[in-house]
Structure formats: structure tokens, C-alpha cells
C-alpha positions as CSV (number, residue, x, y, z in Angstrom):
1,M,6.5,-45.3,-84.5
2,N,6.3,-46.3,-88.4
3,E,4.3,-43.5,-90.3
4,S,2.0,-46.1,-91.9
5,I,0.8,-47.3,-88.3
6,K,-1.7,-45.3,-86.5
7,K,-1.8,-45.7,-82.8
8,E,-5.4,-45.5,-82.9
9,N,-5.8,-48.6,-85.2
10,L,-3.0,-50.5,-83.7
11,I,-5.1,-50.2,-80.0
12,E,-8.3,-51.1,-81.7
13,A,-6.7,-54.2,-83.1
14,L,-5.4,-55.0,-79.8
15,D,-8.9,-54.5,-78.4
16,R,-10.4,-56.9,-80.6
17,I,-7.8,-59.4,-80.0
18,E,-8.3,-59.1,-76.3
19,N,-12.0,-59.2,-76.7
20,K,-11.8,-62.4,-78.3
21,E,-9.9,-64.0,-75.7
22,S,-11.9,-62.2,-72.7
23,E,-15.0,-64.5,-73.8
24,L,-13.0,-67.7,-73.1
25,L,-11.1,-66.0,-70.1
26,A,-14.3,-65.1,-68.4
27,W,-15.0,-68.8,-68.5
28,G,-11.9,-69.9,-66.8
29,D,-10.0,-71.1,-70.0
30,I,-6.6,-69.6,-69.6
31,E,-5.2,-71.3,-72.3
32,V,-6.5,-69.3,-74.9
33,Y,-4.6,-68.4,-78.2
34,S,-5.0,-66.9,-81.8
35,S,-3.7,-68.0,-84.9
36,K,-1.8,-65.5,-87.3
37,A,-5.0,-65.5,-89.5
38,E,-7.4,-64.5,-86.6
39,I,-5.0,-61.9,-85.5
40,E,-4.8,-60.4,-89.0
41,S,-8.5,-60.5,-89.2
42,C,-8.8,-58.4,-86.2
43,I,-6.3,-55.9,-87.7
44,K,-8.4,-55.8,-90.8
45,D,-11.5,-55.3,-88.6
46,A,-9.8,-52.3,-86.9
47,G,-9.7,-50.4,-90.2
48,V,-6.2,-51.5,-91.5
49,S,-5.8,-51.8,-95.3
50,E,-4.8,-55.1,-96.6
51,F,-1.5,-53.5,-97.7
52,Y,-0.4,-52.7,-94.2
53,V,-1.6,-55.9,-92.2
54,D,1.8,-57.4,-92.0
55,E,3.1,-54.1,-90.7
56,Y,0.6,-53.9,-87.9
57,F,1.2,-57.6,-87.1
58,N,5.1,-57.2,-86.7
59,A,4.1,-53.9,-84.6
60,L,1.9,-56.0,-82.1
61,L,4.7,-58.5,-81.9
62,S,7.6,-55.7,-81.5
63,R,5.9,-54.0,-78.7
64,C,4.9,-57.4,-77.0
65,F,1.3,-56.7,-77.5
66,I,0.8,-60.3,-78.6
67,L,3.4,-63.0,-77.6
68,P,4.4,-66.1,-79.8
69,I,3.3,-69.4,-78.0
70,G,4.0,-72.0,-80.8
71,S,4.0,-72.3,-84.5
72,N,1.8,-69.4,-85.7
73,L,0.0,-69.2,-82.3
74,Y,-0.2,-66.1,-80.4
75,R,-1.3,-64.6,-77.0
76,S,-2.1,-61.2,-75.9
77,R,0.1,-59.9,-72.9
78,M,-3.4,-60.0,-71.1
79,A,-4.3,-63.3,-71.4
80,E,-0.5,-64.3,-70.8
81,T,-0.7,-62.5,-67.7
82,V,-3.9,-64.0,-66.3
83,R,-2.6,-67.4,-67.3
84,L,0.6,-67.0,-65.4
85,Q,-1.0,-65.4,-62.5
86,V,-3.7,-68.5,-62.3
87,L,-0.8,-70.9,-62.7
88,S,1.4,-69.6,-60.0
89,R,2.2,-71.7,-57.1
90,Q,3.6,-71.7,-53.6
91,W,7.0,-73.6,-53.7
92,F,9.2,-74.6,-50.7
93,G,12.6,-76.1,-51.2
94,S,11.7,-79.3,-49.4
95,Q,9.1,-80.3,-52.1
96,T,9.1,-80.9,-55.6
97,V,7.4,-78.1,-57.9
98,E,4.6,-80.7,-59.0
99,D,3.8,-80.9,-55.2
100,A,3.5,-76.9,-54.7
101,K,0.1,-75.6,-53.8
102,P,-1.6,-73.2,-56.4
103,L,-1.8,-69.6,-55.0
104,I,-5.2,-69.1,-57.0
105,S,-7.9,-71.7,-56.5
106,D,-10.7,-69.6,-58.3
107,F,-10.9,-66.4,-60.4
108,R,-13.2,-63.9,-62.2
109,F,-12.3,-62.4,-65.1
110,L,-14.0,-59.1,-66.3
111,K,-12.3,-56.8,-69.1
112,R,-13.2,-53.0,-69.2
113,A,-12.1,-50.3,-71.8
114,R,-8.8,-48.7,-71.4
115,Q,-8.6,-45.5,-69.8
116,Y,-6.1,-43.1,-69.6
117,P,-5.3,-40.2,-67.3
118,K,-5.9,-36.7,-68.4
119,R,-2.4,-35.3,-69.2
120,D,-3.7,-31.5,-68.6
121,Q,-1.5,-30.5,-65.4
122,D,1.9,-29.4,-65.5
123,A,4.6,-31.5,-64.1
124,Q,6.5,-29.0,-62.3
125,G,3.6,-27.4,-60.9
126,L,2.6,-30.8,-59.5
127,I,6.0,-31.5,-58.1
128,A,5.9,-28.0,-56.5
129,G,2.7,-28.8,-54.9
130,W,4.1,-31.9,-53.2
131,M,6.9,-29.9,-51.4
């Protein structure tokens, strides 16, 4: 990771982008997106200096935390995952894709804070306990 990029600020920026998208996803709007300016604003709101905004933006892109979906339009991987799942269809070879039935007729979206497991156990000790 680039020395000027702090993981905490990067995750905070991603959280801000996802929080903005989740407001629309909760209402069923799966075509959410953000402009580059909106993402840069989220990066600044995460406490990143104006000088490093481009580096953080590129870090979000290179780690696939945000995905380009058009000319200066981006979607978080969270929103893209929801969109792809909602649009998935059950297709059989004897029919056209347009005639395929949707697999999801209705959905509810709830975003929760990220949780990380405690890493306080020795891996070798855990493996030995399984055998």
C-alpha cells in the first residue's frame, strides 16, 4: 500500500460512498451510481487532504472497491453485487434471455457496519485442535 494512503481513511471513504448508495438501495433503486466529484467529496469527508484525493481515488479503483460504469460514473462493489443479484434470471436454452424469469421478485436491503474477526488465536494451535 502506498505510504500516503492510510487503510482507515480508505475504508472510511468507502463506507461514506456505500452509505450514500444504501439510501437508494433500501428503496429498491438498483441503478445507483456516483460521479467522480461525489466520490472525491466522500474521500475528503473521510479526513483525506486535498493533496492525496487522487491517490485515494485510484486506490479505490485499483482495489475494485469502486467500479467504473460509464463516463465518470462509478458504483461500489456492494451496490454492483446487489444489482447483479436482483437482475439475475433463470434461463433455459429453449428460450430467449428476455423471456427468462427473474430469480428475485422482491428484496430488502440493510447495510450494517463492517465487522472483522479477532485475530487473537494462534493458527497452528487451532489446526492442532481440529485434528
